[in-house]
C-alpha positions as CSV (number, residue, x, y, z in Angstrom):
1,X,-128.8,-115.0,298.2
2,X,-127.1,-115.0,301.6
3,X,-125.1,-118.1,302.4
4,X,-124.9,-119.3,298.8
5,X,-121.4,-120.5,297.7
6,X,-120.4,-120.8,294.1
7,X,-117.1,-122.1,292.7
8,X,-115.2,-120.7,289.8
9,X,-112.0,-121.7,288.0
10,X,-109.8,-118.7,287.1
11,X,-106.4,-117.9,285.6
12,X,-104.3,-115.4,287.5
13,X,-101.5,-113.1,286.3
14,X,-98.5,-112.3,288.4
15,X,-97.6,-109.2,286.2
16,X,-93.9,-109.8,286.3
17,X,-92.1,-108.5,283.1
18,X,-90.0,-111.7,282.7
19,X,-92.9,-114.1,283.1
20,X,-93.4,-115.9,279.8
21,X,-96.8,-117.3,280.7
22,X,-98.2,-113.8,281.5
23,X,-96.5,-112.3,278.5
24,X,-98.1,-114.8,276.2
25,X,-101.6,-114.4,277.8
26,X,-101.6,-117.9,279.3
27,X,-101.3,-117.0,282.9
28,X,-101.0,-119.2,285.9
29,X,-103.4,-121.9,286.9
30,X,-106.3,-122.1,286.5
31,X,-107.1,-122.1,290.2
32,X,-110.4,-122.7,292.0
33,X,-112.0,-120.0,294.2
34,X,-115.1,-120.1,296.3
35,X,-117.4,-117.1,296.3
36,X,-119.8,-116.5,299.1
37,X,-122.3,-113.7,299.8
38,X,-123.2,-112.6,303.4
39,X,-125.3,-109.5,304.0
40,X,-124.7,-108.2,300.5
41,X,-120.9,-108.5,300.7
42,X,-119.1,-111.0,298.4
43,X,-115.9,-112.6,299.5
44,X,-113.5,-114.8,297.6
45,X,-111.6,-117.7,299.1
46,X,-108.7,-119.5,297.4
47,X,-109.3,-123.3,297.1
48,X,-106.3,-124.5,295.0
49,X,-105.7,-126.3,291.7
50,X,-108.2,-129.0,292.6
51,X,-111.9,-128.4,293.2
52,X,-113.6,-129.4,296.5
53,X,-114.4,-133.2,296.8
54,X,-118.1,-132.7,296.3
55,X,-117.6,-130.7,293.1
56,X,-115.0,-133.1,291.8
57,X,-117.6,-135.9,291.6
58,X,-119.8,-133.7,289.3
59,X,-116.8,-132.7,287.1
60,X,-115.8,-136.3,286.6
61,X,-119.2,-137.2,285.1
62,X,-119.3,-137.4,281.2
63,X,-119.7,-134.1,279.5
64,X,-119.2,-132.9,275.9
65,X,-115.9,-131.2,275.1
66,X,-115.6,-127.5,274.9
67,X,-115.2,-127.2,271.1
68,X,-117.7,-129.9,269.9
69,X,-119.2,-127.3,267.6
70,X,-117.6,-124.2,266.1
71,X,-118.5,-120.9,267.8
72,X,-120.7,-118.7,265.6
73,X,-120.0,-114.9,266.0
74,X,-120.9,-111.8,264.1
75,X,-119.3,-108.4,264.6
76,X,-121.0,-105.3,263.2
77,X,-118.6,-102.3,262.8
78,X,-120.3,-100.1,260.2
79,X,-122.4,-97.5,262.0
80,X,-122.2,-99.4,265.3
81,X,-119.9,-101.7,267.3
82,X,-121.9,-104.8,268.2
83,X,-121.1,-108.4,268.9
84,X,-123.6,-111.1,268.2
85,X,-123.7,-114.7,269.1
86,X,-125.8,-117.5,267.6
87,X,-128.1,-119.3,270.0
88,X,-130.8,-121.8,269.0
89,X,-130.5,-120.7,265.3
90,X,-131.0,-117.0,266.3
91,X,-128.6,-114.2,266.5
92,X,-128.5,-112.5,269.9
93,X,-126.7,-109.3,270.8
94,X,-124.0,-109.9,273.4
95,X,-124.7,-107.8,276.5
96,X,-122.1,-109.3,278.9
97,X,-120.5,-107.0,281.4
98,X,-117.1,-107.7,279.9
99,X,-118.3,-106.3,276.5
100,X,-118.8,-102.9,278.2
101,X,-115.1,-102.7,279.2
102,X,-113.4,-100.0,277.2
103,X,-110.1,-101.7,276.7
104,X,-111.7,-105.0,275.6
105,X,-113.6,-103.1,272.9
106,X,-110.5,-101.1,272.0
107,X,-108.4,-104.3,271.6
108,X,-111.0,-105.9,269.4
109,X,-111.3,-102.7,267.3
110,X,-107.5,-102.6,266.8
111,X,-107.4,-106.2,265.5
112,X,-110.4,-105.6,263.2
113,X,-108.7,-102.5,261.7
114,X,-105.5,-104.2,260.6
115,X,-104.9,-106.4,257.6
116,X,-105.1,-110.1,258.5
117,X,-106.7,-109.2,261.8
118,X,-103.3,-109.4,263.6
119,X,-101.1,-107.0,265.6
120,X,-97.8,-107.3,267.5
121,X,-97.9,-107.0,271.3
122,X,-95.8,-103.8,271.2
123,X,-98.2,-102.2,268.7
124,X,-101.2,-102.9,270.9
125,X,-99.5,-101.7,274.1
126,X,-98.4,-98.5,272.3
127,X,-102.0,-97.9,271.0
128,X,-103.9,-98.6,274.2
129,X,-101.4,-97.6,276.9
130,X,-99.0,-95.0,275.3
131,X,-98.1,-93.4,278.6
132,X,-97.6,-96.6,280.6
133,X,-94.2,-98.3,281.1
134,X,-93.6,-101.6,279.4
135,X,-94.2,-103.8,282.5
136,X,-97.5,-102.1,283.3
137,X,-98.7,-102.1,279.7
138,X,-97.8,-105.8,279.3
139,X,-99.7,-106.7,282.4
140,X,-102.8,-104.8,281.3
141,X,-102.6,-106.3,277.9
142,X,-102.5,-109.8,279.3
143,X,-105.6,-109.2,281.4
144,X,-107.4,-107.6,278.4
145,X,-106.6,-110.6,276.2
146,X,-107.9,-113.0,278.8
147,X,-111.2,-111.0,279.1
148,X,-111.6,-110.8,275.3
149,X,-111.1,-114.6,275.0
150,X,-113.7,-115.2,277.7
151,X,-116.1,-113.0,275.8
152,X,-115.5,-114.7,272.4
153,X,-115.7,-118.2,273.8
154,X,-117.4,-118.2,277.2
155,X,-117.7,-122.0,277.2
156,X,-114.0,-122.6,277.2
157,X,-112.6,-123.9,280.5
158,X,-109.1,-122.5,279.6
159,X,-109.3,-119.2,277.7
160,X,-105.6,-119.6,276.8
161,X,-106.6,-122.4,274.4
162,X,-108.9,-120.2,272.4
163,X,-108.9,-120.7,268.6
164,X,-110.6,-117.4,268.0
165,X,-107.9,-115.2,269.5
166,X,-104.4,-116.7,269.2
167,X,-101.0,-115.6,270.4
168,X,-98.2,-116.4,268.0
169,X,-94.6,-115.1,267.9
170,X,-95.4,-112.1,270.1
171,X,-98.4,-111.2,268.0
172,X,-102.2,-111.4,268.5
173,X,-104.3,-113.0,265.7
174,X,-108.1,-112.9,265.5
175,X,-109.8,-115.7,263.6
176,X,-110.7,-115.3,260.0
177,X,-114.1,-114.5,258.4
178,X,-115.3,-118.1,258.3
179,X,-115.2,-118.2,262.1
180,X,-115.9,-114.5,263.0
181,X,-118.0,-112.7,260.4
182,X,-117.4,-109.0,260.2
183,X,-119.7,-106.7,258.1
184,X,-116.8,-104.5,256.9
185,X,-114.9,-107.5,255.5
186,X,-118.1,-108.8,253.9
187,X,-118.7,-105.4,252.4
188,X,-115.2,-105.3,250.8
189,X,-115.6,-108.9,249.6
190,X,-118.8,-108.0,247.7
191,X,-117.1,-105.0,246.1
192,X,-114.2,-107.1,245.0
193,X,-116.5,-109.7,243.5
194,X,-118.5,-107.0,241.7
195,X,-115.4,-105.6,240.1
196,X,-114.6,-109.0,238.5
197,X,-118.1,-109.5,236.9
198,X,-118.8,-108.2,233.4
199,X,-122.6,-108.6,233.4
200,X,-124.1,-105.2,234.5
201,X,-127.2,-106.9,236.0
202,X,-125.1,-109.2,238.3
203,X,-122.8,-106.3,239.2
204,X,-125.7,-104.1,240.1
205,X,-127.1,-106.8,242.4
206,X,-123.8,-107.3,244.2
207,X,-123.4,-103.5,244.6
208,X,-126.9,-103.3,246.1
209,X,-126.1,-106.1,248.6
210,X,-122.9,-104.2,249.6
211,X,-124.7,-100.9,250.0
212,X,-127.1,-102.6,252.4
213,X,-124.2,-103.7,254.6
214,X,-122.7,-100.2,254.8
215,X,-124.7,-98.8,257.8
216,X,-122.3,-95.9,258.5
217,X,-118.8,-95.0,259.5
218,X,-116.5,-97.8,260.6
219,X,-116.3,-98.1,264.4
220,X,-117.8,-94.7,265.0
221,X,-117.1,-94.7,268.7
222,X,-113.3,-94.8,268.1
223,X,-112.2,-91.4,266.9
224,X,-108.5,-91.1,267.5
225,X,-106.6,-94.3,266.6
226,X,-104.6,-93.9,263.4
227,X,-105.2,-97.3,261.9
228,X,-108.9,-97.2,262.7
229,X,-109.2,-93.8,261.0
230,X,-107.3,-95.1,257.9
231,X,-109.7,-98.1,257.6
232,X,-112.7,-95.9,258.1
233,X,-111.6,-93.5,255.3
234,X,-110.9,-96.4,253.0
235,X,-114.3,-98.0,253.5
236,X,-116.0,-94.6,253.1
237,X,-114.2,-94.0,249.8
238,X,-115.3,-97.5,248.6
239,X,-118.8,-96.8,249.6
240,X,-118.9,-93.5,247.8
241,X,-117.5,-95.1,244.7
242,X,-120.1,-97.9,245.0
243,X,-123.0,-95.4,245.1
244,X,-121.7,-93.6,242.0
245,X,-121.3,-96.9,240.1
246,X,-124.7,-98.0,241.2
247,X,-126.2,-94.8,239.9
248,X,-124.3,-95.1,236.6
249,X,-125.6,-98.6,236.0
250,X,-129.2,-97.5,236.6
251,X,-128.8,-94.4,234.4
252,X,-127.4,-96.6,231.6
253,X,-130.6,-98.7,231.6
254,X,-132.7,-95.5,231.9
255,X,-133.9,-96.3,235.4
256,X,-133.5,-92.6,236.3
257,X,-135.8,-92.6,239.3
258,X,-134.0,-95.4,241.0
259,X,-130.6,-93.8,240.2
260,X,-131.5,-90.7,242.3
261,X,-131.7,-92.7,245.6
262,X,-127.9,-93.7,245.8
263,X,-127.0,-90.1,244.8
264,X,-129.2,-88.6,247.5
265,X,-127.5,-91.0,250.0
266,X,-124.1,-89.9,248.9
267,X,-124.9,-86.2,249.0
268,X,-126.4,-86.5,252.5
269,X,-123.0,-87.8,253.7
270,X,-120.9,-85.5,251.4
271,X,-122.8,-82.4,250.2
272,X,-119.7,-81.3,248.2
273,X,-119.4,-84.4,246.1
274,X,-119.3,-83.0,242.6
275,X,-119.5,-86.3,240.7
276,X,-122.8,-87.1,242.6
277,X,-124.2,-83.6,241.9
278,X,-123.5,-83.9,238.2
279,X,-125.3,-87.2,237.9
280,X,-128.2,-85.9,240.0
281,X,-128.7,-82.8,237.9
282,X,-128.6,-84.9,234.7
283,X,-131.1,-87.4,236.1
284,X,-133.5,-84.8,237.3
285,X,-133.3,-82.8,234.1
286,X,-134.1,-85.9,232.0
287,X,-137.1,-86.5,234.3
288,X,-138.3,-82.9,233.6
289,X,-137.7,-82.0,237.2
290,X,-135.7,-78.8,236.3
291,X,-136.5,-76.9,239.5
292,X,-135.1,-79.7,241.7
293,X,-132.0,-79.9,239.5
294,X,-131.3,-76.2,239.9
295,X,-131.8,-76.3,243.6
296,X,-129.4,-79.3,243.8
297,X,-126.7,-77.2,242.1
298,X,-127.2,-74.2,244.5
299,X,-127.0,-76.5,247.5
300,X,-123.8,-77.9,246.1
301,X,-122.1,-74.5,245.4
302,X,-123.0,-73.3,249.0
303,X,-121.4,-76.4,250.5
304,X,-118.4,-76.2,248.3
305,X,-117.8,-72.6,249.2
306,X,-118.4,-73.1,252.9
307,X,-116.3,-76.2,253.4
308,X,-113.5,-75.8,250.9
309,X,-113.7,-72.2,249.6
310,X,-113.5,-73.3,245.9
311,X,-115.7,-73.0,242.9
312,X,-117.4,-75.8,240.9
313,X,-115.6,-77.3,237.9
314,X,-116.4,-75.7,234.5
315,X,-118.2,-78.8,233.4
316,X,-120.6,-78.6,236.3
317,X,-121.2,-74.9,235.7
318,X,-122.0,-75.6,232.0
319,X,-124.4,-78.3,233.0
320,X,-126.2,-75.9,235.3
321,X,-126.5,-73.2,232.7
322,X,-127.9,-75.7,230.1
323,X,-130.6,-76.8,232.6
324,X,-131.3,-73.2,233.6
325,X,-131.9,-72.3,229.9
326,X,-134.2,-75.3,229.4
327,X,-131.8,-76.8,226.8
328,X,-132.4,-80.5,227.5
329,X,-130.4,-81.5,224.4
330,X,-127.3,-79.7,225.7
331,X,-127.7,-81.2,229.2
332,X,-127.9,-84.7,227.7
333,X,-124.8,-83.9,225.5
334,X,-122.9,-82.9,228.7
335,X,-123.8,-86.3,230.3
336,X,-120.7,-87.8,228.7
337,X,-118.5,-85.2,230.4
338,X,-119.6,-86.0,234.0
339,X,-116.9,-87.2,236.4
340,X,-116.2,-90.9,236.5
341,X,-115.7,-92.5,239.9
342,X,-111.9,-92.4,239.5
343,X,-112.1,-88.7,238.6
344,X,-114.3,-88.1,241.6
345,X,-111.6,-89.6,243.8
346,X,-109.1,-87.1,242.4
347,X,-111.6,-84.4,243.1
348,X,-111.7,-85.5,246.7
349,X,-108.0,-85.2,246.8
350,X,-108.2,-81.7,245.5
351,X,-110.7,-80.7,248.2
352,X,-108.8,-82.5,250.9
353,X,-105.6,-80.7,249.9
354,X,-107.3,-77.4,250.1
355,X,-108.7,-78.2,253.5
356,X,-105.2,-79.3,254.7
357,X,-103.7,-76.0,253.6
358,X,-106.4,-74.1,255.6
359,X,-106.0,-75.9,258.9
360,X,-104.1,-79.2,258.9
361,X,-101.6,-79.7,261.7
362,X,-99.0,-82.4,261.4
363,X,-98.9,-84.8,264.5
364,X,-95.4,-85.6,265.4
365,X,-95.0,-88.6,267.7
366,X,-97.3,-89.3,270.6
367,X,-100.3,-87.1,271.5
368,X,-99.2,-86.9,275.1
369,X,-95.5,-85.8,275.4
370,X,-93.6,-85.1,278.6
371,X,-91.0,-82.2,278.8
372,X,-87.6,-83.2,277.5
373,X,-85.2,-83.2,280.4
374,X,-81.4,-83.9,280.5
375,X,-80.8,-84.3,276.8
376,X,-79.5,-80.9,275.9
377,X,-76.2,-82.2,274.7
378,X,-77.6,-84.9,272.5
379,X,-80.2,-82.6,271.0
380,X,-77.6,-80.0,270.2
381,X,-75.5,-82.6,268.4
382,X,-78.5,-83.8,266.4
383,X,-79.4,-80.2,265.5
384,X,-75.9,-79.6,264.2
385,X,-76.2,-82.7,262.1
386,X,-79.5,-81.4,260.7
387,X,-77.9,-78.1,259.9
388,X,-75.0,-79.8,258.2
389,X,-77.4,-81.8,256.1
390,X,-79.2,-78.6,255.0
391,X,-75.9,-77.1,254.0
392,X,-74.9,-80.3,252.1
393,X,-78.2,-80.1,250.2
394,X,-77.4,-76.5,249.0
395,X,-73.9,-77.5,247.8
396,X,-74.9,-80.9,246.4
397,X,-74.5,-79.8,242.8
398,X,-70.9,-78.7,243.4
399,X,-70.1,-82.0,245.2
400,X,-71.8,-84.3,242.7
401,X,-68.6,-84.7,240.7
402,X,-66.7,-86.0,243.7
403,X,-66.4,-89.8,244.4
404,X,-69.0,-91.0,246.9
405,X,-66.4,-92.1,249.5
406,X,-65.1,-88.5,249.7
407,X,-68.5,-87.0,250.4
408,X,-68.5,-87.0,254.2
409,X,-71.7,-85.1,255.0
410,X,-74.2,-86.9,257.3
411,X,-76.9,-88.9,255.6
412,X,-78.9,-90.2,258.5
413,X,-79.1,-90.3,262.3
414,X,-79.5,-93.6,264.2
415,X,-80.7,-93.5,267.8
416,X,-79.8,-96.6,269.8
417,X,-80.1,-97.4,273.5
418,X,-81.9,-99.4,276.2
419,X,-85.6,-99.4,276.3
420,X,-87.2,-96.5,278.3
421,X,-84.2,-94.0,278.3
422,X,-86.0,-91.5,276.1
423,X,-85.1,-92.2,272.5
424,X,-88.6,-91.6,271.2
425,X,-89.0,-88.4,273.1
426,X,-85.6,-87.1,271.8
427,X,-86.7,-88.0,268.2
428,X,-90.0,-86.2,268.7
429,X,-88.1,-83.0,269.8
430,X,-85.8,-83.2,266.8
431,X,-88.7,-83.8,264.4
432,X,-90.6,-80.8,265.7
433,X,-87.6,-78.6,265.2
434,X,-87.1,-79.9,261.7
435,X,-90.8,-79.3,260.8
436,X,-90.4,-75.6,261.9
437,X,-87.3,-75.3,259.6
438,X,-89.4,-76.5,256.6
439,X,-88.4,-80.1,256.5
440,X,-90.9,-82.7,255.3
441,X,-91.3,-85.0,258.3
442,X,-92.7,-88.6,258.1
443,X,-93.4,-90.2,261.5
444,X,-94.1,-93.9,261.8
445,X,-93.2,-97.0,263.8
446,X,-91.9,-100.4,263.1
447,X,-92.0,-103.6,265.2
448,X,-90.2,-106.8,265.4
449,X,-93.3,-108.7,264.3
450,X,-93.2,-106.9,261.0
451,X,-89.8,-108.1,260.0
452,X,-91.2,-110.6,257.5
453,X,-93.2,-107.9,255.6
């Protein structure tokens, strides 16, 4: 509406690298601003630390404190990325404009993917802004933290006082499960609880509850961050093991028809899962559904050959032949030879290893690397040390009888220097050269916030 003036209290950020308030996400202020709209154009006018006199009277009237009641939030990460807030005893999906900001979602995703829901500032900046300089990345992080705090607790007058997203010792910490419920954490909690229960009926019930929570891949929209991928794969392995165990419990109590459902779900996600196929063939054969059992085997062998270029295990082949010949007694006898969930995990490792040999490419350092300039001398020295280490490995047996203090071959290279002079880029270049020479290269990062680990 034209001519309408609204007042807002906001925190500002100067963006200076040495500013402690900005670095800790506190910012300056808050300051009051007046927003007015004329002919469709909105302008902002700085008021100051104190509101206009008329507004001050309203603010001084009694009002409840910000945190009179705990904030209730739910975050769904399995098969979707959705934030829900409780209002009038009902859960409502958050559709605020801030939630659509990519960096706000990415920051929350990073925190949810790490143990304890915490990350160091350097880790976050490296993940979200790998190509930006420290000052720029720090300023962007401060603004993103401020926006995420406003999203989590919109009623707070000072987002820096948030209890759901805290800044401690150069690290960001998201509140625990009792304050922010996350489906992935609830899924793992149910699994852990099921593993401690000896009663099959109670364990089956907990596994069923957990299977309902697993709606799909963890944070499916985030496809590149390493720690998100690691959490996604861990949750998926747990889910597959859950389905196998659920099928085993139902087979053990002769509920064969209901055992087929979790096996079908597992094979829909992983058609080459041999443990699931074995159980499915056995269940279908015992239900006198021999044709379906044979077709399940043929679908499995096709997927195994197409995706991994390997053949089924002898036990699976023997199971198929027994069903094909109509020998139900032999099929039942082979039931005890089917893969356990633990053996199924080792089978996944076998398949994964084969896939890696076919097309896996090791990622050294950052995905976006600038050309190495002006470091020819340093790189040559490091390559010479690498060569000397190779030669030392070949003659290690001859030198083993010498005292340690007389073995002067290089054992490690330590790169030191000021921030931003190119240490990481030089290490990337050396690592790529070592990989081509047949070295096993492990690339990782450490941060000051992890010193207590």
